[in-house]
N, C-alpha and C positions, 0 to 999 in steps of 0.2 A: 503493500500500499505505498508507504514509504518513497519508495521509488516510480510509482504510478503520477505522485501529489506533484517530487520534484522535477516529471518530464512536461506536466499539466502546466508549470508554473513561467517557464521559458513563455512557452506556447500562447497566454494569458498578455504578457508583456506585448509578444509581438506583436499581436492583436490591435492593446492598447498603442502602440506607436504608427502602426496603421492608421489606425481612426485620428493619431492626431498628426499625420502626414498628409492625410484628404482632405482634414481641417485646414492646415494650411495653403493649400494648393488651393482649395474654396474659398478664402483671403483674402490671396497673392490678386486678382483680376479689380477687389477692392483697394487697395494699396495705388495700384495705378490708377485708376480713376478717379481717387481720392489726390492723388498728387497734380491728375489733370486738373481737377476742380480747382487747384491752389494756385493751378497757372490761371485759368479764368480769372477766378479772382483776383491776381494782380493786375491781371489786362487790366481793368478796369478801376483800379488802385490807380493806376496810371495814365488813362485816359482821363477820366476828370480830376485830377492831383491840381490841373492849372486855379480850378473853378475857385479854391481857398486859397492862392495864391497871389490873385491880381494883384493890389495895390503891391505885393514886395517887386514881382516882375514887371509892371509899369513902373517903378523906383527904380528898378537894378538898369532896365533896358533902355530906359528912356523913348518909352511910345505910348502912344495915345490906347484908348478902348479899340480902334479897329486895326492897329497894331497887336497887340496884345490877343488880337482875334486869330488872326492870323498866323501869330506864333502856334496856338495851342492847335488852330487846325491842320501845318504842315503834320502831326501823327494822321491826320484823317484821311489828306493825300496822299503817304507812303502806306496807309492802311488802306487803302482804295485798289493801288495798284497790287500788292505784295497778296492780298486776297485770292486775286488772278488764277496765282501760280502757289498760292499755299496747298491745295489738294493733290494736283497731280503730282506733284515734290512727294505730297508725304505718302501718295500710291505709288510711286515708283520707287523711292528709294525707302532708307531706314529712319522709320518713326523715331525711336530712339533719338538716333544723331540728332536729327533735323530739328523735333521741339528740347530735347536738352537745347542745342545752339541758338533759336530762339527766343528761349528762357534767358539764356547766358547774354545777350544780344542786348534782352531788355533792362537787363541788371546794371551792364556797362553804360549803356546810354543815359540810364538815370546817377550812376555816377557822375557820367560827361556833363549832366545838366546842372546836376547841384555845384560843380566846379566853374562853370561858364565866364566868362566875363565879358563873352559881345553875345549880339545878336542870333548872327550867323551861325553861330558854334548851338546856339538853344536850339536853331531851327533844327538843323543838322541832328540834334539828340533828339527832340519831340520827332522827328523821323523814324530815325531807329526804333526808338518805340511803337511808335506806328508797323513796321516791317517785324519786331519780333512779335507783337500780340495778335497782326494776322493769322498764326499759327492756330491762337487759344482754342478757340471754336471748334475749328476743325481735328485739331489733333484729338481733343475728348469725344468726338463722335467717332473717331478713327480707331479708338485705342475700346470704345465701346464694343466696335462691332466686332474688332480683333478679341476681346478676352470673352467677351458674353453670349451665351447661346440668343440668337435670333428672338424668342420670345421675354428675355429680359432687356434688347436694348432699347426697348422705349420706358419702360421703367427706370433704366438706367441715366439714360439722359435728360430723364425731368429734372435729374437735380442740379444738372448745367443752369438752371436759370434761376436756382438757389444760387450756386457760385458767385454767377454773375452780380444778381443784386445785391450779395453781403459784399463782394467788392465794390459793388458802386457807393453802399451804403459807408461803405470804410474811409471810402473815397473821400467822406464829405465832414462828417463831424469830428469822427475820431482824428483824420488826416487833419482836421484844421485846430483839432485840441493840439496835437505834434507841434505845428505853425508855432502857434500863438507861444509855446511856452520854450520851444528852442529857435529854431530860424527854418524856413523856408530851403535852404540849401542843407541843411541837418536830416530836417524829415525825407527829402530824395537821397540823402545817401542811405540811410533806413533801408528806402524804398529797393536800393542797389543790392545792400546786402541782402535783403530776402531774395532779390533774383538768383544771386549768384549760390544760394545756400540750396535753394529748390533745383536751379538746375545739377548742382552736384549731386544733389538726392536721388532726381532723375537718371544721370548719366550711372549709378551707384546700384542703384534699384530696378530699374525699368528692366525688360527683357524685350527685344523688337518680334518675336515671333511667341505664339502659346505652345510650349511644348509639350502641355498637357492634356493637347485638342480636346479644348473643350469650348475653342471659340467657334463664330459661326462659320470664319473664311481665314482660321491659320492656314490651311494648304489650298490657298487660292493660287494663283503666278500672277507674276505680273505682268502685265502688258505694256504694251507702247500707247501713248494716249494720241491718238492721231489730231488734225486740224479739221477732222470731218466731224468726229466726236465734238469738238468745241461747237463748232457751225451748228450739229444740230440739236444739242445743248442750248443755242441762243436762240434757235429757232419753236421752241418749245412753248405753246402758250401757259401751259400750265405753271411753269417757271417764272415765267414774270408776273405771272398772277401772286406768285408765292412771293416774289421781291418784291413788289409794290406792298403789297401786305404785313410785309415784313418792318419794310421801311418805314410805310405810313405809324407799325403800332410804336417805334420808337420816336416820332417825330413829337409828339405831343410832349414838352417838358416845361418844368416853370423856370423862367429865368429869374433870376437876383439883379 
C-alpha cells in the first residue's frame, strides 16, 4: 500500500502542474492585450496633452491660438498618413517589433518635446507622436485576432474603447494636476519614461505568434498586399459609411 501511495503522489503533482501550465497559457493572451490596451491608453494621453498646457506652450513658443492649434494639429497630420500604412505593415511584418518600435517612438518624441526650445522641433516631436500612436488601435485589434478565438474577439475588442476613454480622461485632470505641481516639461518627461518602459515590457513579454495554437489566425500565411486590394477597399460603400459614422462620432467635443 505504501508503494502504491508513493507512486500515486507524483502523478497527482504532475496533474496539478499541468493544470497550472494550462492556466498560464490561458492567461498569456490577456497579458498581451493588456499591454496593447496600455498603448491605446498612452495614445490618448499624448493626443490630448496640449489641451492642459495651452498657456505654457503659447508663452514658450511665442504663438497665438492659431499657432498653438497648428502645433497640436501636426500630431493629426502625421497620424492620418501613418494610419494608411499601419495595418498593411502589421499584416506583413513582425507585430512585436513594429508595435515595440511605435511605442518607443512615442516615448522618445515625448522626451524631445519636453526638451525642445524651438517651435519647429516641437512640431516634429508632435508629428512623431502621431506616427507612433497610429499603430495603437490597429495593433490592439491585430493582437486580439491573433491570440483569441473568433467568438472572443468582439468581446476583447470592446475593452479598447475603455482603455481609450480612460487615457483621454487621464490626459485631462490628472495630467493637468501634474503640470500644475511640476511643469509641462516634467510632465512630458514622465510620459516619455512611461513609453520607454511600456516598449521594453512589450519587447520582453510579447511573442509574434500564438505557439499554443488557440488563436484564430495563428497559422495564416502572409500574403502580399496589392494596389488592387487597396483600390477595392476604397471602392466599398460600406467602408465609407463606417468611416463617416466613426468620424462624426468623434466630432462633438466640448471646447474650452
